[in-house]
C-alpha positions in Angstrom: -0.1 -0.2 0.0 1.2 3.7 -0.6 0.6 6.5 2.2 -0.7 10.0 0.7 1.4 11.5 3.5 4.5 11.2 1.8 3.0 12.7 -1.3 5.5 15.6 -2.2 5.3 17.8 -5.5 8.7 16.9 -7.0 8.2 13.5 -6.9 4.4 13.7 -8.2 5.9 15.1 -11.2 8.8 13.0 -12.0 7.2 9.6 -11.5 3.8 10.2 -12.1 2.3 9.1 -8.7 3.9 5.9 -8.7 6.5 5.9 -6.3 5.4 6.6 -2.5 7.1 5.1 0.4 5.8 2.2 1.8 4.0 2.4 5.0 2.9 0.1 7.7 -0.8 -1.8 6.9 -1.3 -0.9 10.5 -1.0 2.8 9.6 -3.2 2.5 6.4 -5.9 5.4 6.1 -7.9 5.0 2.7 -8.3 8.6 0.7 -12.0 9.3 0.9 -11.8 12.9 -1.4 -9.8 14.2 -4.1 -9.6 17.9 -5.2 -7.7 20.4 -7.0 -7.3 24.4 -6.7 -9.1 24.9 -10.4 -12.1 23.0 -10.8 -12.5 24.8 -14.2 -9.6 25.9 -16.6 -9.2 28.0 -19.5 -6.3 27.4 -21.7 -5.0 28.8 -25.5 -4.0 25.9 -27.6 -1.7 28.0 -29.8 0.1 30.2 -26.4 3.1 28.4 -25.4 2.9 29.9 -22.2 -1.0 29.4 -21.7 -1.5 25.9 -23.4 -0.6 23.7 -20.1 -1.6 23.5 -16.5 0.2 20.9 -13.9 -2.4 19.1 -11.8 -1.5 19.0 -8.1 -4.2 17.5 -6.3 -5.1 17.5 -2.2 -6.5 14.4 -0.3 -8.8 13.9 2.7 -8.0 13.2 5.2 -5.0 14.4 5.3 -2.3 12.0 4.9 -4.6 9.1 3.5 -3.3 6.3 1.3 -4.0 5.2 -2.1 -3.0 2.5 -4.5 -2.7 4.7 -7.6 -3.4 8.1 -9.1 -4.6 8.6 -12.4 -5.5 12.0 -14.9 -7.6 11.3 -18.0 -8.8 13.5 -20.6 -12.3 12.2 -22.3 -11.4 14.2 -25.3 -7.8 13.7 -26.3 -8.4 16.1 -29.7 -8.7 19.1 -27.2 -6.7 18.2 -24.2 -3.5 15.6 -23.8 -2.3 14.5 -20.4 1.7 14.9 -20.3 4.0 13.5 -18.0 1.1 11.9 -15.8 -0.4 15.1 -14.5 0.2 17.9 -17.1 -3.1 19.2 -18.8 -1.7 20.4 -22.7 -4.3 22.0 -25.0 -3.9 20.9 -28.7 -7.3 21.8 -30.1 -10.1 24.0 -29.7 -13.1 22.9 -27.8 -14.2 21.5 -24.3 -12.8 18.7 -22.3 -13.5 16.7 -18.7 -9.9 16.0 -17.0 -10.8 13.2 -14.2 -8.3 12.8 -11.6 -8.8 9.3 -9.7 -7.1 8.2 -6.3 -7.6 4.4 -6.6 -8.3 2.3 -3.3 -8.4 -1.5 -3.6 -11.6 -3.1 -2.7 -13.3 0.1 -2.8 -16.6 0.3 -4.6 -15.6 3.5 -5.6 -12.4 5.2 -5.9 -12.5 9.3 -5.0 -12.3 11.4 -7.7 -12.6 15.1 -9.0 -13.2 16.5 -12.5 -11.9 19.6 -14.0 -13.7 21.2 -17.2 -11.1 22.6 -19.5 -12.0 25.2 -22.1 -9.4 25.5 -24.8 -9.3 28.4 -27.1 -7.2 29.4 -29.9 -6.1 33.2 -30.0 -5.4 35.7 -33.1 -1.5 35.5 -33.7 -1.7 37.9 -36.8 -4.0 40.7 -38.9 -3.7 40.4 -42.5 -4.3 43.1 -44.5 -4.9 42.9 -48.5 -2.5 46.0 -49.4 -0.3 48.6 -47.9 -2.3 52.0 -48.6 -5.9 52.5 -48.9 -7.8 55.5 -50.5 -11.5 56.6 -49.3 -13.0 59.5 -50.7 -14.2 62.5 -48.6 -18.2 61.5 -47.6 -17.4 58.2 -49.0 -16.5 54.8 -47.2 -14.4 51.8 -47.8 -14.3 48.4 -45.9 -10.8 47.6 -45.1 -9.9 43.9 -46.1 -8.8 43.0 -42.8 -8.4 39.1 -41.9 -7.2 37.5 -38.6 -4.8 34.6 -38.4 -5.2 31.9 -38.0 -8.5 31.7 -39.8 -9.8 29.4 -37.1 -9.4 31.8 -34.2 -11.8 31.4 -31.5 -12.5 35.3 -31.4 -12.3 36.9 -34.6 -13.4 40.4 -33.4 -11.3 43.2 -33.7 -11.2 47.0 -32.4 -10.5 49.9 -34.7 -9.3 53.1 -34.0 -8.5 55.9 -36.4 -5.4 58.3 -35.7 -7.4 61.5 -36.5 -11.2 61.3 -36.2 -11.6 64.9 -38.1 -10.1 63.1 -41.0 -11.7 59.7 -40.9 -13.8 57.4 -38.8 -13.9 53.7 -38.5 -15.9 51.2 -36.8 -15.4 47.9 -35.2 -15.9 46.2 -38.6 -13.3 47.8 -40.3 -15.3 50.3 -42.2 -13.7 53.9 -42.7 -15.4 56.9 -43.4 -13.5 60.1 -45.1 -14.6 63.0 -43.4 -12.1 65.5 -44.9 -8.9 65.5 -47.3 -5.8 63.9 -45.2 -4.0 60.7 -43.8 -4.5 59.0 -41.1 -3.1 55.6 -39.4 -6.1 53.1 -38.5 -5.2 50.8 -35.8 -6.7 47.3 -35.8 -6.1 45.1 -32.9 -7.6 41.4 -31.7 -10.4 41.7 -29.1 -9.5 38.5 -27.7 -6.6 39.7 -25.5 -3.6 38.7 -27.7 -2.4 41.8 -28.1 -2.3 41.4 -32.0 -2.6 44.6 -33.5 -1.8 46.3 -37.3 -1.3 50.0 -38.3 -3.3 50.4 -41.6 -2.3 53.6 -43.7 -5.6 55.7 -45.1 -5.6 58.5 -47.4 -8.8 60.3 -47.5 -9.1 61.7 -51.0 -11.0 64.8 -52.1 -12.2 63.6 -55.5 -12.4 65.6 -59.0 -16.1 66.9 -59.4 -15.4 68.8 -62.6 -12.8 69.5 -65.2 -13.5 72.9 -66.7 -12.1 74.6 -69.6 -10.3 78.1 -68.3 -11.6 81.7 -69.2 -10.6 82.3 -72.9 -10.7 78.6 -73.7 -14.3 78.0 -73.4 -16.1 75.0 -75.1 -18.0 76.9 -77.4 -14.8 78.5 -79.3 -12.3 77.2 -81.6 -8.7 77.9 -80.5 -6.5 78.8 -83.8 -3.0 77.8 -83.0 -0.5 78.0 -85.7 1.1 75.1 -87.2 4.5 73.8 -84.7 3.5 76.1 -82.4 4.1 74.7 -78.6 1.3 75.6 -76.2 0.8 74.4 -72.2 -2.0 72.4 -72.9 -2.8 71.9 -69.1 -3.1 75.6 -68.3 -6.4 75.4 -70.3 -7.8 73.7 -67.8 -8.6 73.6 -64.3 -10.0 70.7 -61.7 -12.9 71.8 -59.5 -12.6 71.8 -56.4 -9.3 73.3 -55.7 -8.4 71.2 -53.0 -9.3 67.8 -54.9 -6.3 65.9 -54.0 -5.2 64.5 -57.4 -5.3 67.3 -59.9 -3.4 65.5 -62.6 -5.0 65.2 -65.9 -4.8 62.7 -69.0 -4.7 64.5 -72.6 -6.5 62.6 -75.7 -6.5 64.0 -78.9 -9.0 63.6 -81.9 -8.7 64.5 -85.3 -12.7 64.1 -87.4 -14.0 62.7 -84.2 -11.5 60.1 -84.1 -8.6 59.4 -81.6 -5.3 60.1 -83.3 -1.9 59.0 -82.1 -0.1 61.1 -85.1 -0.1 65.1 -85.8 1.0 66.1 -82.9 3.7 65.9 -79.9 2.5 65.6 -76.1 5.3 65.8 -73.4 5.8 66.6 -69.9 7.4 70.2 -69.3 9.2 68.9 -65.7 10.7 72.6 -65.6 7.4 74.2 -65.4 5.0 71.3 -64.2 3.0 71.6 -67.1 1.9 69.4 -70.0 2.8 70.7 -73.7 1.0 70.2 -77.0 2.7 71.1 -80.1 0.8 70.0 -83.6 2.8 68.9 -86.3 0.0 68.4 -88.9 -2.8 71.1 -89.8 -6.6 70.2 -88.9 -9.4 70.9 -86.8 -8.9 68.7 -83.6 -10.3 68.5 -80.5 -8.3 68.1 -77.0 -9.9 66.5 -73.9 -8.8 66.5 -70.7 -9.9 63.7 -68.2 -9.2 63.4 -64.3 -6.7 60.7 -63.5 -8.1 60.3 -59.7 -10.7 57.6 -60.9 -13.8 60.0 -60.8 -13.7 60.0 -64.9 -14.7 64.1 -65.4 -13.5 65.6 -68.5 -13.7 68.5 -70.9 -12.6 69.3 -74.6 -11.7 72.3 -76.4 -11.7 72.8 -80.1 -8.3 73.8 -81.8 -7.8 74.7 -85.0 -4.1 74.4 -86.6 -3.1 76.5 -89.3 -0.2 76.8 -91.6 2.0 79.8 -91.2 2.5 79.7 -94.8 -1.3 80.2 -95.6 -1.6 76.4 -96.9 -5.0 76.8 -95.5 -6.2 78.5 -98.8 -6.6 76.6 -101.8 -6.8 78.3 -105.3 -8.9 75.8 -107.4 -10.0 76.4 -110.6 -10.7 79.3 -113.2 -14.1 81.0 -114.4 -13.9 82.1 -118.0 -16.1 85.4 -119.3 -15.2 86.3 -122.9 -16.4 89.8 -123.3 -16.1 92.3 -126.3 -13.2 94.2 -127.6 -11.0 91.1 -127.3 -11.3 91.0 -123.5 -11.4 88.0 -121.1 -12.9 88.1 -118.0 -11.3 85.7 -115.1 -12.3 84.5 -111.4 -10.3 82.3 -109.4 -12.0 79.9 -107.0 -10.7 79.9 -103.4 -11.4 77.4 -100.6 -10.4 77.9 -96.8 -9.9 75.0 -95.4 -11.9 73.7 -92.4 -8.7 73.9 -90.2 -8.4 77.8 -91.4 -9.1 80.5 -89.7 -11.4 83.3 -91.1 -10.3 85.3 -93.7 -12.0 89.0 -94.3 -10.2 89.1 -97.6 -7.6 87.9 -100.2 -5.9 89.8 -102.8 -4.6 88.0 -105.9 -2.1 88.4 -108.3 -2.9 87.4 -111.9 -1.6 88.2 -115.5 -1.3 86.1 -119.1 0.9 84.8 -121.1 0.7 83.8 -125.2 1.9 80.9 -126.3 5.6 82.0 -126.8 5.7 82.7 -123.1 5.2 86.7 -123.4 3.4 88.5 -120.8 0.4 90.2 -122.3 -0.6 93.6 -120.9 0.6 94.5 -117.7 2.8 92.8 -115.5 0.1 92.1 -112.8 -3.7 92.7 -112.4 -4.8 92.9 -108.6 -8.2 90.9 -107.5 -9.8 90.3 -104.6 -12.4 88.2 -102.6 -15.0 88.3 -100.4 -15.0 87.2 -96.8 -14.5 83.5 -96.7 -15.2 81.7 -93.2 -13.5 78.4 -92.3 -14.5 75.4 -94.6 -16.1 77.7 -97.3 -15.6 78.4 -100.9 -15.7 82.0 -102.8 -14.9 83.2 -106.2 -12.7 86.3 -106.5 -14.0 89.2 -108.4 -13.7 89.2 -112.1 -9.9 90.2 -113.7 -10.4 91.7 -117.2 -7.1 90.6 -119.3 -6.6 92.4 -123.1 -5.8 90.5 -126.1 -8.0 87.7 -125.5 -7.4 85.9 -128.8 -3.7 86.2 -127.9 -3.8 84.0 -124.6 -2.9 80.9 -123.8 -2.1 80.5 -120.2 -3.5 82.3 -117.1 -1.4 82.5 -113.8 -2.6 83.4 -110.4 -1.3 83.5 -106.9 -2.1 84.9 -103.5 -0.5 88.3 -102.6 -1.9 89.6 -99.3 -4.2 88.3 -96.8 -6.4 89.8 -94.3 -7.6 88.0 -91.2 -11.2 88.3 -89.6 -9.8 88.1 -86.4 -8.3 91.9 -85.8 -5.7 90.2 -83.7 -3.8 88.9 -86.4 -1.7 91.1 -88.8 -2.1 91.4 -92.6 0.1 89.1 -94.2 2.1 89.6 -97.3 3.3 86.4 -98.9 5.6 85.2 -101.5 3.3 84.6 -104.4 3.2 81.1 -105.7 1.6 81.3 -108.9 -0.9 78.7 -110.5 -1.4 78.3 -114.1 -4.5 77.3 -116.1 -4.3 76.7 -119.7 -7.0 79.0 -121.5 -8.5 77.5 -124.8 
């Protein structure tokens, strides 16, 4: 027989209740009761400091004897017994651990039951991203997940570093209050001390893109070919405190997006975007916000050539008159991308079959106003010696524009020739 009177904690831990001093049969007093300090436990299976508990029982009466002592778990998937008396948590759930002092011949050996609840704590907080944006007066659900996924208590507490900029609730829903930067701190509610800091920017979105004064969408901006313009200065975003004021530019020709006929580049020295058209034409330039708000505005730009290539001399119109006189008028077209012209002065002369000029060197003729895209005929010029005329020459000499800001231009005459039969 073994005597409980010689029970000592160190020998209990090392020998698993198996080595007690022999006592005389005359001193044998059987155990009538077993108890432990904690009849219920809460252990954490994934915390090395909180996943075990050593059973140290007390016996009644004091010094009583027993034959054997056992510590048994009814759910080894939740708790297991190590070294004879150490309860070790291995999985979430509940279990009962029974401590029994065995006495030979007893109908029922004394025992006690320890109720064990095992939890799994949060060890990490994962966020799908490094930085998040939320618009002013908008909301954003932070994509936060706890690790491990089967933690017992997955609840988080969230706090904003500046609630005047952004607020956040316990589920991680952020609401933007005003433009700025905040740090949202997410902390596990299970007492594990696990925290995660998340950077959030509150963005003031662009609500509109406007053309600046002088470049409104109803007007046409006449630009000379190969002249560089700061195109970004023709637009502005609203409101003025928008977080991202950058714009993307798209160029259209004949109603379709074009990649040719212009050069678009950033001027790093001044911080604006420059546009240079290398081909004449009627263009649209669209500015679109880059902050994702998809706001835009367009302006119309007409690119004209400095050498007046926007004016085309077309066919000649003949009117024979009496006294051997030839009346001649010329068709002039102002291309769609040309600016409005008030008058054009033409130089006209004639030659005979041998190349000799007939009459004066040149005869001036003028046109009426020519709007962009329109065609007019010049006034008639009356040339002598119609019977001798073989060829008629005409070229543009002077152009007066409808826009008073543009000076009158005198051109080096490039003559066109028509055969007269």
